[in-house]
PLY file of the C-alpha trace (Angstrom):
ply
format ascii 1.0
element vertex 339
property float x
property float y
property float z
element edge 338
property int vertex1
property int vertex2
end_header
-3.13 112.15 30.88
-2.83 110.44 27.33
-4.41 107.28 26.43
-3.81 105.31 22.82
-5.83 102.25 22.32
-5.00 99.95 19.40
-7.67 97.89 18.00
-8.40 96.36 14.77
-11.93 97.22 15.28
-11.48 101.17 16.23
-15.58 101.89 15.69
-15.75 99.71 18.59
-14.44 102.73 20.83
-16.50 104.98 19.58
-18.74 105.61 22.94
-15.53 106.77 24.06
-16.78 110.09 22.51
-19.56 110.23 24.66
-20.27 111.75 28.04
-17.76 112.94 30.36
-15.02 111.26 28.76
-15.63 112.94 25.66
-16.39 116.47 27.66
-12.44 115.51 29.63
-11.12 115.39 25.88
-13.00 118.47 24.57
-12.01 120.07 27.87
-8.50 119.35 27.01
-7.93 117.12 30.15
-7.47 113.97 28.27
-5.89 113.27 25.19
-7.46 110.30 23.55
-7.00 108.40 19.89
-7.14 104.81 18.56
-4.80 102.92 16.29
-5.53 100.73 13.72
-2.37 98.06 13.70
-3.55 97.08 10.33
-2.25 100.13 9.14
1.07 98.51 10.31
0.61 95.27 7.85
2.52 94.81 4.49
0.76 92.66 2.65
-2.21 93.24 0.16
-4.66 91.92 2.51
-3.37 93.78 5.57
-3.12 90.44 7.43
-3.12 90.73 11.19
-3.35 87.39 12.36
-2.10 84.25 11.17
-2.78 80.08 12.67
-0.95 79.18 15.51
2.64 76.78 16.24
1.55 73.63 17.66
-1.95 73.49 15.91
-5.20 74.04 17.52
-8.10 76.44 16.93
-8.58 79.97 16.48
-5.81 82.30 15.15
-3.11 84.24 16.57
-2.48 88.14 16.21
0.88 88.43 14.46
3.74 90.67 16.59
4.99 92.96 13.88
2.02 95.01 13.03
1.15 95.48 16.95
5.07 96.07 17.89
4.93 99.18 14.83
1.60 100.52 16.23
2.86 100.86 19.80
6.46 102.18 18.36
4.18 104.65 16.49
1.75 105.95 19.62
5.03 106.03 22.10
6.68 108.12 19.55
4.11 110.23 18.88
3.62 111.18 22.98
7.25 111.53 23.33
7.06 113.84 20.26
4.42 115.99 21.72
5.81 116.20 25.26
9.06 117.34 23.58
6.94 120.16 21.90
5.22 120.96 25.03
8.32 121.71 26.74
9.50 125.31 27.26
12.33 126.47 24.86
15.77 125.66 26.55
18.03 128.62 27.60
20.67 129.73 25.03
23.71 127.52 24.99
21.72 124.71 26.91
21.53 121.18 25.54
18.04 120.00 24.67
15.97 118.83 27.48
14.71 115.81 25.92
18.07 114.33 24.40
17.40 112.42 21.62
13.53 112.96 22.27
13.67 116.92 21.24
15.96 115.85 17.94
13.39 113.20 17.30
10.29 116.08 17.45
11.92 118.15 14.86
13.02 115.74 12.76
10.04 113.46 12.12
7.03 114.89 10.55
3.80 115.40 12.08
2.46 112.26 12.59
0.21 112.59 16.06
-3.31 112.72 15.06
-5.48 113.85 18.13
-8.97 112.79 18.29
-10.30 109.54 18.82
-10.50 107.09 15.75
-7.80 108.75 14.05
-4.98 105.94 13.52
-1.41 106.31 13.22
0.16 105.37 10.12
3.38 103.79 9.23
6.38 106.25 7.88
9.44 105.74 6.25
11.43 108.47 7.98
14.89 106.81 9.73
14.12 108.92 12.95
10.46 107.59 12.96
11.36 104.07 13.41
13.46 104.34 16.27
12.62 102.27 18.94
10.70 103.63 22.02
13.21 103.15 23.87
15.46 104.57 21.74
13.48 107.89 21.54
13.82 108.51 25.33
16.53 110.33 26.77
19.20 108.59 28.14
18.50 107.25 31.41
15.13 107.45 31.56
13.69 106.16 34.65
11.36 103.23 33.88
8.47 104.60 35.92
8.46 107.01 33.71
7.79 104.96 30.46
4.28 104.39 29.01
2.02 101.75 30.83
0.72 99.19 28.31
-2.50 97.15 29.24
-3.27 94.04 27.76
-6.93 93.23 28.56
-6.56 89.55 29.05
-8.48 86.49 30.86
-4.77 85.27 31.97
-4.23 88.88 33.51
-4.57 90.62 36.83
-8.13 91.39 38.16
-8.39 95.07 37.43
-9.92 96.82 40.71
-10.56 99.92 41.59
-7.04 100.32 43.27
-5.43 99.68 40.16
-7.70 102.18 38.26
-6.42 104.66 41.01
-2.75 103.44 39.99
-3.17 103.75 36.14
-4.94 107.25 37.05
-1.50 108.35 38.09
0.12 108.01 35.07
1.17 110.13 32.10
0.45 108.04 29.11
-1.73 104.26 28.85
-1.56 102.32 25.72
-4.41 99.74 25.47
-3.74 96.79 23.34
-6.98 94.90 22.36
-6.15 91.39 21.28
-8.40 89.51 19.32
-9.10 85.80 18.63
-6.69 83.44 20.64
-4.64 86.38 21.55
-1.62 88.38 20.75
1.76 86.40 19.80
3.64 86.27 23.24
6.87 87.39 21.79
5.44 91.02 21.21
4.60 90.92 25.00
8.42 89.87 25.68
9.42 92.47 23.40
7.31 95.44 24.68
8.65 94.71 28.04
11.53 96.22 26.99
10.45 99.24 25.84
7.20 99.99 28.19
5.93 98.88 31.34
3.30 95.56 30.65
0.31 95.24 32.35
-2.12 92.46 31.54
-5.15 92.99 33.14
-8.80 90.88 32.98
-12.08 92.33 34.08
-12.94 88.87 35.41
-13.15 85.19 35.54
-14.76 85.04 31.88
-13.68 85.12 28.21
-14.98 88.16 25.78
-14.64 88.00 22.04
-12.07 90.73 22.24
-10.42 93.58 24.25
-12.41 96.68 23.29
-15.40 96.10 26.05
-12.79 95.60 28.68
-10.95 98.34 27.24
-14.22 100.69 27.31
-14.76 99.54 31.14
-11.22 99.98 31.93
-10.56 103.62 30.47
-14.05 105.22 32.06
-12.83 103.46 35.32
-9.52 105.33 35.16
-10.29 108.87 33.33
-13.19 109.34 36.08
-10.65 109.75 38.65
-8.70 112.41 36.50
-9.34 115.97 38.67
-11.71 117.61 36.70
-13.28 115.01 34.95
-15.93 114.39 37.69
-18.11 117.59 38.50
-17.87 116.92 42.56
-15.04 114.68 43.43
-16.70 114.20 47.01
-18.98 111.86 44.83
-15.56 109.35 44.39
-14.77 109.36 47.98
-18.01 107.26 49.06
-18.75 104.95 45.92
-18.41 101.32 45.99
-14.80 99.91 46.45
-13.29 102.72 48.16
-12.32 102.58 51.59
-12.96 98.20 50.44
-16.65 98.68 51.04
-19.64 98.66 48.74
-21.88 101.97 48.63
-24.34 102.54 50.59
-28.30 102.68 49.44
-29.16 106.12 47.62
-32.99 107.30 47.35
-34.15 110.79 46.09
-37.64 112.09 45.44
-40.65 111.43 46.06
-40.65 110.33 49.71
-42.91 107.82 49.37
-43.30 105.88 46.02
-45.47 102.76 45.61
-45.93 101.93 49.10
-42.00 102.47 50.05
-40.57 104.76 52.10
-37.38 106.48 52.12
-35.64 105.33 55.69
-36.29 108.04 58.28
-32.85 108.61 59.01
-32.15 110.23 55.92
-35.31 112.39 56.40
-34.18 113.57 59.83
-31.66 116.18 58.57
-29.05 114.99 61.30
-25.82 114.58 59.83
-24.11 112.56 62.48
-27.06 109.79 62.30
-27.20 109.92 58.46
-23.54 109.20 58.34
-23.73 106.34 60.69
-26.57 105.05 59.00
-24.61 104.95 55.25
-21.67 103.50 56.94
-23.60 100.52 58.76
-25.44 99.90 55.07
-22.11 100.08 53.50
-20.98 97.44 55.74
-24.74 95.28 55.92
-24.30 95.37 52.07
-20.34 94.41 52.19
-21.18 91.46 54.41
-23.65 90.17 52.21
-22.48 90.32 48.74
-19.12 90.46 49.11
-18.06 88.65 52.13
-14.50 88.07 50.54
-14.37 92.12 50.91
-15.06 92.18 54.63
-12.68 89.44 54.97
-10.03 91.73 53.64
-10.78 94.77 55.82
-8.17 95.21 58.52
-10.61 95.17 61.78
-7.97 97.54 63.68
-8.85 100.25 61.04
-12.69 99.72 62.37
-14.51 101.09 65.21
-16.85 99.53 67.85
-19.80 100.47 65.66
-18.40 98.77 62.68
-17.33 95.82 64.38
-20.91 95.35 66.36
-22.53 95.77 62.75
-20.31 93.13 61.01
-21.04 90.69 64.27
-24.02 90.52 63.72
-23.87 89.69 60.22
-21.57 86.58 61.07
-18.08 88.24 61.17
-16.28 88.18 65.05
-12.90 89.24 65.14
-10.95 87.35 67.45
-7.08 87.71 68.34
-6.78 90.23 65.59
-8.64 87.82 62.47
-11.70 87.49 61.05
-13.95 84.31 62.29
-16.95 83.49 60.75
-20.09 82.76 63.09
-23.78 82.33 62.47
-25.49 85.54 61.77
-27.57 86.95 64.73
-29.75 88.75 62.16
-32.09 86.97 60.00
-31.20 87.72 55.97
-34.12 89.16 55.01
-34.75 91.15 58.30
-34.91 94.94 58.38
-33.88 96.39 61.16
-34.64 100.25 62.66
-33.65 102.68 59.85
-31.89 99.68 57.76
-32.95 99.31 54.34
-34.17 95.91 52.87
-31.43 93.64 51.49
-31.47 93.85 47.72
-29.17 91.13 46.76
0 1
1 2
2 3
3 4
4 5
5 6
6 7
7 8
8 9
9 10
10 11
11 12
12 13
13 14
14 15
15 16
16 17
17 18
18 19
19 20
20 21
21 22
22 23
23 24
24 25
25 26
26 27
27 28
28 29
29 30
30 31
31 32
32 33
33 34
34 35
35 36
36 37
37 38
38 39
39 40
40 41
41 42
42 43
43 44
44 45
45 46
46 47
47 48
48 49
49 50
50 51
51 52
52 53
53 54
54 55
55 56
56 57
57 58
58 59
59 60
60 61
61 62
62 63
63 64
64 65
65 66
66 67
67 68
68 69
69 70
70 71
71 72
72 73
73 74
74 75
75 76
76 77
77 78
78 79
79 80
80 81
81 82
82 83
83 84
84 85
85 86
86 87
87 88
88 89
89 90
90 91
91 92
92 93
93 94
94 95
95 96
96 97
97 98
98 99
99 100
100 101
101 102
102 103
103 104
104 105
105 106
106 107
107 108
108 109
109 110
110 111
111 112
112 113
113 114
114 115
115 116
116 117
117 118
118 119
119 120
120 121
121 122
122 123
123 124
124 125
125 126
126 127
127 128
128 129
129 130
130 131
131 132
132 133
133 134
134 135
135 136
136 137
137 138
138 139
139 140
140 141
141 142
142 143
143 144
144 145
145 146
146 147
147 148
148 149
149 150
150 151
151 152
152 153
153 154
154 155
155 156
156 157
157 158
158 159
159 160
160 161
161 162
162 163
163 164
164 165
165 166
166 167
167 168
168 169
169 170
170 171
171 172
172 173
173 174
174 175
175 176
176 177
177 178
178 179
179 180
180 181
181 182
182 183
183 184
184 185
185 186
186 187
187 188
188 189
189 190
190 191
191 192
192 193
193 194
194 195
195 196
196 197
197 198
198 199
199 200
200 201
201 202
202 203
203 204
204 205
205 206
206 207
207 208
208 209
209 210
210 211
211 212
212 213
213 214
214 215
215 216
216 217
217 218
218 219
219 220
220 221
221 222
222 223
223 224
224 225
225 226
226 227
227 228
228 229
229 230
230 231
231 232
232 233
233 234
234 235
235 236
236 237
237 238
238 239
239 240
240 241
241 242
242 243
243 244
244 245
245 246
246 247
247 248
248 249
249 250
250 251
251 252
252 253
253 254
254 255
255 256
256 257
257 258
258 259
259 260
260 261
261 262
262 263
263 264
264 265
265 266
266 267
267 268
268 269
269 270
270 271
271 272
272 273
273 274
274 275
275 276
276 277
277 278
278 279
279 280
280 281
281 282
282 283
283 284
284 285
285 286
286 287
287 288
288 289
289 290
290 291
291 292
292 293
293 294
294 295
295 296
296 297
297 298
298 299
299 300
300 301
301 302
302 303
303 304
304 305
305 306
306 307
307 308
308 309
309 310
310 311
311 312
312 313
313 314
314 315
315 316
316 317
317 318
318 319
319 320
320 321
321 322
322 323
323 324
324 325
325 326
326 327
327 328
328 329
329 330
330 331
331 332
332 333
333 334
334 335
335 336
336 337
337 338
Protein backbone atom coordinates (compact mmCIF):
# COMPACT_ATOMS: atom_id res chain seq x y z
CA UNK A 1 0.00 0.00 0.00
CA UNK A 2 1.04 3.57 -0.67
CA UNK A 3 -0.11 6.43 1.57
CA UNK A 4 0.48 10.10 0.78
CA UNK A 5 -0.37 12.85 3.23
CA UNK A 6 -0.82 16.45 2.09
CA UNK A 7 -0.13 18.87 4.92
CA UNK A 8 1.32 22.34 5.40
CA UNK A 9 2.80 21.04 8.67
CA UNK A 10 4.79 17.94 7.62
CA UNK A 11 6.45 17.73 11.04
CA UNK A 12 3.06 16.97 12.56
CA UNK A 13 3.19 13.53 10.91
CA UNK A 14 6.58 12.56 12.36
CA UNK A 15 5.01 10.06 14.83
CA UNK A 16 4.18 7.86 11.83
CA UNK A 17 7.87 6.95 11.77
CA UNK A 18 7.48 5.21 15.13
CA UNK A 19 6.39 1.77 16.30
CA UNK A 20 4.65 -0.69 14.00
CA UNK A 21 3.94 1.79 11.20
CA UNK A 22 7.58 2.82 11.00
CA UNK A 23 8.59 -0.83 10.99
CA UNK A 24 6.07 -1.55 8.19
CA UNK A 25 7.75 1.15 6.10
CA UNK A 26 11.19 -0.28 6.85
CA UNK A 27 10.01 -3.79 5.98
CA UNK A 28 8.55 -2.66 2.66
CA UNK A 29 4.93 -3.36 3.59
CA UNK A 30 3.99 0.30 3.31
CA UNK A 31 5.16 3.31 1.33
CA UNK A 32 4.46 6.50 3.26
CA UNK A 33 5.36 10.10 2.56
CA UNK A 34 4.21 13.64 3.29
CA UNK A 35 3.91 16.44 0.74
CA UNK A 36 3.63 20.14 1.62
CA UNK A 37 1.20 22.07 -0.63
CA UNK A 38 3.26 25.21 0.05
CA UNK A 39 5.83 23.79 -2.38
CA UNK A 40 3.29 24.45 -5.13
CA UNK A 41 2.43 28.04 -4.20
CA UNK A 42 3.76 30.54 -6.73
CA UNK A 43 4.09 33.79 -4.77
CA UNK A 44 7.10 34.89 -2.75
CA UNK A 45 5.43 34.09 0.58
CA UNK A 46 4.21 30.61 -0.48
CA UNK A 47 0.64 31.60 0.34
CA UNK A 48 -1.85 28.73 0.59
CA UNK A 49 -4.85 30.52 2.15
CA UNK A 50 -7.00 33.62 1.64
CA UNK A 51 -10.11 35.31 3.00
CA UNK A 52 -13.50 33.64 2.38
CA UNK A 53 -15.93 34.90 -0.24
CA UNK A 54 -19.11 36.10 1.41
CA UNK A 55 -17.25 37.29 4.48
CA UNK A 56 -16.89 35.62 7.81
CA UNK A 57 -14.16 34.64 10.21
CA UNK A 58 -11.10 32.58 9.41
CA UNK A 59 -9.18 31.76 6.26
CA UNK A 60 -9.80 29.25 3.47
CA UNK A 61 -7.16 27.06 1.83
CA UNK A 62 -6.61 28.01 -1.83
CA UNK A 63 -7.46 25.23 -4.33
CA UNK A 64 -4.52 25.44 -6.75
CA UNK A 65 -1.66 24.41 -4.43
CA UNK A 66 -3.74 21.47 -3.21
CA UNK A 67 -4.63 20.43 -6.76
CA UNK A 68 -1.01 20.49 -7.84
CA UNK A 69 0.07 18.58 -4.73
CA UNK A 70 -2.54 15.92 -5.46
CA UNK A 71 -1.49 15.72 -9.11
CA UNK A 72 2.10 15.30 -8.00
CA UNK A 73 1.52 12.34 -5.66
CA UNK A 74 -0.90 10.57 -7.99
CA UNK A 75 1.56 10.99 -10.84
CA UNK A 76 4.41 9.68 -8.69
CA UNK A 77 2.36 6.64 -7.67
CA UNK A 78 1.54 5.84 -11.30
CA UNK A 79 5.19 6.32 -12.17
CA UNK A 80 6.32 3.89 -9.45
CA UNK A 81 3.71 1.33 -10.48
CA UNK A 82 4.79 1.51 -14.12
CA UNK A 83 8.45 1.07 -13.23
CA UNK A 84 7.55 -1.93 -11.08
CA UNK A 85 5.78 -3.70 -13.98
CA UNK A 86 7.71 -6.54 -15.64
CA UNK A 87 9.11 -5.77 -19.12
CA UNK A 88 6.58 -6.19 -21.94
CA UNK A 89 7.06 -8.93 -24.51
CA UNK A 90 8.79 -7.81 -27.75
CA UNK A 91 6.30 -6.04 -30.00
CA UNK A 92 3.63 -5.80 -27.29
CA UNK A 93 2.20 -2.37 -26.39
CA UNK A 94 3.21 -0.94 -22.98
CA UNK A 95 1.00 -2.40 -20.23
CA UNK A 96 0.46 0.97 -18.65
CA UNK A 97 -0.43 2.93 -21.79
CA UNK A 98 0.39 6.60 -21.29
CA UNK A 99 1.34 5.82 -17.68
CA UNK A 100 4.30 3.73 -18.82
CA UNK A 101 5.32 6.45 -21.28
CA UNK A 102 5.15 9.12 -18.59
CA UNK A 103 7.34 6.99 -16.34
CA UNK A 104 10.18 7.25 -18.89
CA UNK A 105 9.62 10.89 -19.75
CA UNK A 106 9.24 12.34 -16.28
CA UNK A 107 12.31 12.81 -14.13
CA UNK A 108 12.27 10.79 -10.94
CA UNK A 109 10.30 12.83 -8.43
CA UNK A 110 8.94 10.16 -6.09
CA UNK A 111 10.75 10.71 -2.83
CA UNK A 112 10.40 7.70 -0.57
CA UNK A 113 10.40 8.20 3.17
CA UNK A 114 8.25 10.24 5.50
CA UNK A 115 8.70 13.99 5.43
CA UNK A 116 10.14 14.23 1.91
CA UNK A 117 7.71 16.47 0.02
CA UNK A 118 6.97 16.24 -3.67
CA UNK A 119 8.22 19.29 -5.55
CA UNK A 120 6.86 20.95 -8.67
CA UNK A 121 8.41 20.30 -12.07
CA UNK A 122 8.21 22.15 -15.37
CA UNK A 123 8.22 18.97 -17.48
CA UNK A 124 5.19 18.92 -19.77
CA UNK A 125 4.51 15.25 -19.15
CA UNK A 126 4.72 15.80 -15.41
CA UNK A 127 1.99 18.42 -15.59
CA UNK A 128 -0.55 15.91 -16.90
CA UNK A 129 -3.65 15.55 -14.75
CA UNK A 130 -4.01 12.34 -12.72
CA UNK A 131 -6.85 11.20 -14.97
CA UNK A 132 -4.77 11.84 -18.08
CA UNK A 133 -1.84 9.86 -16.70
CA UNK A 134 -3.97 6.74 -16.39
CA UNK A 135 -4.45 4.21 -19.11
CA UNK A 136 -7.64 4.68 -21.19
CA UNK A 137 -10.66 2.94 -19.73
CA UNK A 138 -9.14 2.74 -16.26
CA UNK A 139 -11.81 1.58 -13.81
CA UNK A 140 -12.94 4.15 -11.24
CA UNK A 141 -12.28 1.67 -8.44
CA UNK A 142 -8.58 1.55 -9.40
CA UNK A 143 -8.17 5.27 -8.83
CA UNK A 144 -6.61 6.49 -5.56
CA UNK A 145 -8.87 7.39 -2.65
CA UNK A 146 -8.59 10.96 -1.38
CA UNK A 147 -9.55 11.04 2.30
CA UNK A 148 -10.45 14.52 3.53
CA UNK A 149 -10.71 14.76 7.33
CA UNK A 150 -13.68 17.01 8.07
CA UNK A 151 -16.26 17.42 10.85
CA UNK A 152 -18.78 17.47 8.00
CA UNK A 153 -17.71 14.02 6.78
CA UNK A 154 -18.96 10.49 7.30
CA UNK A 155 -17.98 9.13 10.73
CA UNK A 156 -14.85 6.97 10.52
CA UNK A 157 -15.46 3.43 11.79
CA UNK A 158 -13.64 0.11 12.00
CA UNK A 159 -15.59 -1.08 8.96
CA UNK A 160 -14.31 1.92 6.98
CA UNK A 161 -10.77 1.18 8.21
CA UNK A 162 -11.08 -2.31 6.71
CA UNK A 163 -12.38 -0.84 3.44
CA UNK A 164 -9.45 1.57 3.19
CA UNK A 165 -6.95 -1.13 4.12
CA UNK A 166 -7.94 -2.96 0.94
CA UNK A 167 -6.97 0.01 -1.26
CA UNK A 168 -3.64 0.31 -3.09
CA UNK A 169 -3.23 4.07 -2.77
CA UNK A 170 -4.63 6.47 -0.17
CA UNK A 171 -4.10 10.22 -0.14
CA UNK A 172 -5.00 12.25 2.97
CA UNK A 173 -5.58 16.00 2.61
CA UNK A 174 -5.09 17.76 5.96
CA UNK A 175 -7.07 20.97 5.70
CA UNK A 176 -6.57 23.86 8.10
CA UNK A 177 -8.41 26.98 9.18
CA UNK A 178 -11.95 26.96 7.73
CA UNK A 179 -11.14 24.14 5.32
CA UNK A 180 -10.14 23.78 1.67
CA UNK A 181 -11.95 25.65 -1.11
CA UNK A 182 -14.88 23.42 -2.14
CA UNK A 183 -13.88 23.70 -5.79
CA UNK A 184 -10.81 21.59 -5.04
CA UNK A 185 -13.04 18.73 -3.90
CA UNK A 186 -15.38 19.18 -6.87
CA UNK A 187 -12.41 19.00 -9.25
CA UNK A 188 -10.79 16.10 -7.38
CA UNK A 189 -13.90 13.95 -7.78
CA UNK A 190 -13.13 13.82 -11.49
CA UNK A 191 -9.61 12.57 -10.81
CA UNK A 192 -9.79 10.36 -7.72
CA UNK A 193 -12.38 8.91 -5.37
CA UNK A 194 -13.07 11.53 -2.70
CA UNK A 195 -14.14 10.45 0.79
CA UNK A 196 -14.67 13.09 3.53
CA UNK A 197 -14.36 11.40 6.92
CA UNK A 198 -14.79 12.59 10.50
CA UNK A 199 -13.36 11.21 13.72
CA UNK A 200 -16.47 12.29 15.60
CA UNK A 201 -18.77 15.13 16.52
CA UNK A 202 -16.13 17.65 17.51
CA UNK A 203 -13.76 20.09 15.79
CA UNK A 204 -9.95 20.06 15.60
CA UNK A 205 -7.57 22.79 14.46
CA UNK A 206 -6.59 20.76 11.40
CA UNK A 207 -6.70 17.36 9.79
CA UNK A 208 -3.29 16.11 10.95
CA UNK A 209 -4.49 14.64 14.26
CA UNK A 210 -7.34 12.85 12.48
CA UNK A 211 -4.93 11.50 9.86
CA UNK A 212 -2.61 10.12 12.54
CA UNK A 213 -5.54 8.17 13.97
CA UNK A 214 -6.91 7.02 10.61
CA UNK A 215 -3.54 5.95 9.20
CA UNK A 216 -2.82 3.87 12.29
CA UNK A 217 -6.28 2.30 12.24
CA UNK A 218 -5.88 1.41 8.55
CA UNK A 219 -2.26 0.31 8.35
CA UNK A 220 -2.46 -2.06 11.32
CA UNK A 221 -4.92 -4.09 9.22
CA UNK A 222 -2.37 -4.64 6.44
CA UNK A 223 -1.19 -8.28 6.53
CA UNK A 224 2.17 -8.51 8.26
CA UNK A 225 1.97 -5.25 10.20
CA UNK A 226 0.54 -6.82 13.38
CA UNK A 227 2.62 -9.74 14.61
CA UNK A 228 -0.33 -11.88 15.68
CA UNK A 229 -3.24 -11.45 13.24
CA UNK A 230 -5.59 -13.19 15.66
CA UNK A 231 -5.46 -10.10 17.87
CA UNK A 232 -7.41 -8.24 15.18
CA UNK A 233 -10.37 -10.62 15.39
CA UNK A 234 -11.20 -10.07 19.06
CA UNK A 235 -10.75 -6.34 19.55
CA UNK A 236 -13.38 -3.65 19.97
CA UNK A 237 -15.76 -2.97 17.06
CA UNK A 238 -14.83 -6.19 15.28
CA UNK A 239 -18.10 -8.08 14.95
CA UNK A 240 -20.08 -5.10 16.23
CA UNK A 241 -19.10 -5.44 19.89
CA UNK A 242 -16.61 -3.85 22.28
CA UNK A 243 -13.65 -5.89 23.44
CA UNK A 244 -13.79 -7.92 26.66
CA UNK A 245 -11.69 -6.96 29.74
CA UNK A 246 -8.11 -8.25 29.77
CA UNK A 247 -5.85 -9.26 32.69
CA UNK A 248 -2.22 -10.27 33.24
CA UNK A 249 0.03 -11.37 36.11
CA UNK A 250 -0.12 -11.25 39.09
CA UNK A 251 -3.39 -13.11 39.67
CA UNK A 252 -4.06 -10.97 42.76
CA UNK A 253 -3.21 -7.25 42.87
CA UNK A 254 -4.20 -4.78 45.60
CA UNK A 255 -7.03 -6.97 46.80
CA UNK A 256 -8.35 -7.41 43.27
CA UNK A 257 -8.31 -10.85 41.70
CA UNK A 258 -8.43 -12.04 38.12
CA UNK A 259 -11.85 -13.63 37.38
CA UNK A 260 -11.73 -17.29 38.30
CA UNK A 261 -12.89 -18.43 34.86
CA UNK A 262 -9.72 -17.10 33.22
CA UNK A 263 -7.60 -19.22 35.58
CA UNK A 264 -9.57 -22.41 34.94
CA UNK A 265 -7.81 -23.46 31.74
CA UNK A 266 -11.20 -24.46 30.31
CA UNK A 267 -11.19 -23.00 26.80
CA UNK A 268 -14.94 -23.29 26.29
CA UNK A 269 -15.79 -21.52 29.56
CA UNK A 270 -13.20 -18.82 28.85
CA UNK A 271 -14.61 -18.20 25.36
CA UNK A 272 -18.16 -17.95 26.77
CA UNK A 273 -17.01 -15.62 29.55
CA UNK A 274 -15.29 -13.32 27.09
CA UNK A 275 -18.32 -13.30 24.81
CA UNK A 276 -20.60 -12.46 27.75
CA UNK A 277 -18.29 -9.62 28.79
CA UNK A 278 -18.34 -8.20 25.28
CA UNK A 279 -22.13 -8.20 25.29
CA UNK A 280 -22.42 -6.67 28.77
CA UNK A 281 -19.80 -3.99 28.13
CA UNK A 282 -21.35 -3.04 24.79
CA UNK A 283 -24.86 -2.90 26.27
CA UNK A 284 -23.74 -0.61 29.09
CA UNK A 285 -21.34 1.65 27.24
CA UNK A 286 -22.62 1.64 23.66
CA UNK A 287 -26.30 0.63 23.54
CA UNK A 288 -26.45 2.00 20.01
CA UNK A 289 -24.15 -0.81 18.91
CA UNK A 290 -26.45 -3.44 20.41
CA UNK A 291 -29.41 -1.99 18.54
CA UNK A 292 -27.39 -2.29 15.33
CA UNK A 293 -26.88 -6.05 15.81
CA UNK A 294 -29.00 -8.55 13.90
CA UNK A 295 -30.74 -10.71 16.55
CA UNK A 296 -30.84 -13.59 14.07
CA UNK A 297 -27.04 -13.80 14.25
CA UNK A 298 -26.99 -14.19 18.05
CA UNK A 299 -27.32 -17.48 19.90
CA UNK A 300 -29.60 -18.21 22.84
CA UNK A 301 -26.87 -17.45 25.39
CA UNK A 302 -26.15 -14.09 23.74
CA UNK A 303 -29.83 -13.12 23.82
CA UNK A 304 -30.10 -14.16 27.46
CA UNK A 305 -27.19 -11.93 28.47
CA UNK A 306 -28.59 -8.97 26.56
CA UNK A 307 -32.05 -9.54 28.03
CA UNK A 308 -30.53 -9.16 31.50
CA UNK A 309 -29.12 -5.83 30.30
CA UNK A 310 -32.55 -4.66 29.14
CA UNK A 311 -32.43 -5.62 25.45
CA UNK A 312 -35.25 -7.97 24.49
CA UNK A 313 -36.19 -9.27 21.06
CA UNK A 314 -39.82 -9.29 20.00
CA UNK A 315 -40.94 -10.04 16.46
CA UNK A 316 -37.35 -9.96 15.30
CA UNK A 317 -36.67 -6.43 16.59
CA UNK A 318 -34.94 -5.00 19.64
CA UNK A 319 -36.98 -3.50 22.48
CA UNK A 320 -35.57 -1.73 25.53
CA UNK A 321 -36.84 -2.99 28.86
CA UNK A 322 -35.85 -2.38 32.51
CA UNK A 323 -32.60 -4.10 33.37
CA UNK A 324 -32.96 -7.31 35.33
CA UNK A 325 -29.55 -6.80 36.91
CA UNK A 326 -28.39 -3.80 38.90
CA UNK A 327 -25.79 -1.87 36.95
CA UNK A 328 -23.13 -2.10 39.64
CA UNK A 329 -23.74 -5.80 40.44
CA UNK A 330 -21.01 -8.31 39.68
CA UNK A 331 -22.30 -11.76 38.91
CA UNK A 332 -20.36 -15.01 39.12
CA UNK A 333 -17.28 -14.79 36.92
CA UNK A 334 -18.28 -11.37 35.64
CA UNK A 335 -15.86 -8.47 35.57
CA UNK A 336 -17.09 -5.33 37.36
CA UNK A 337 -18.40 -2.59 35.10
CA UNK A 338 -15.66 -0.03 34.52
CA UNK A 339 -17.72 2.52 32.60
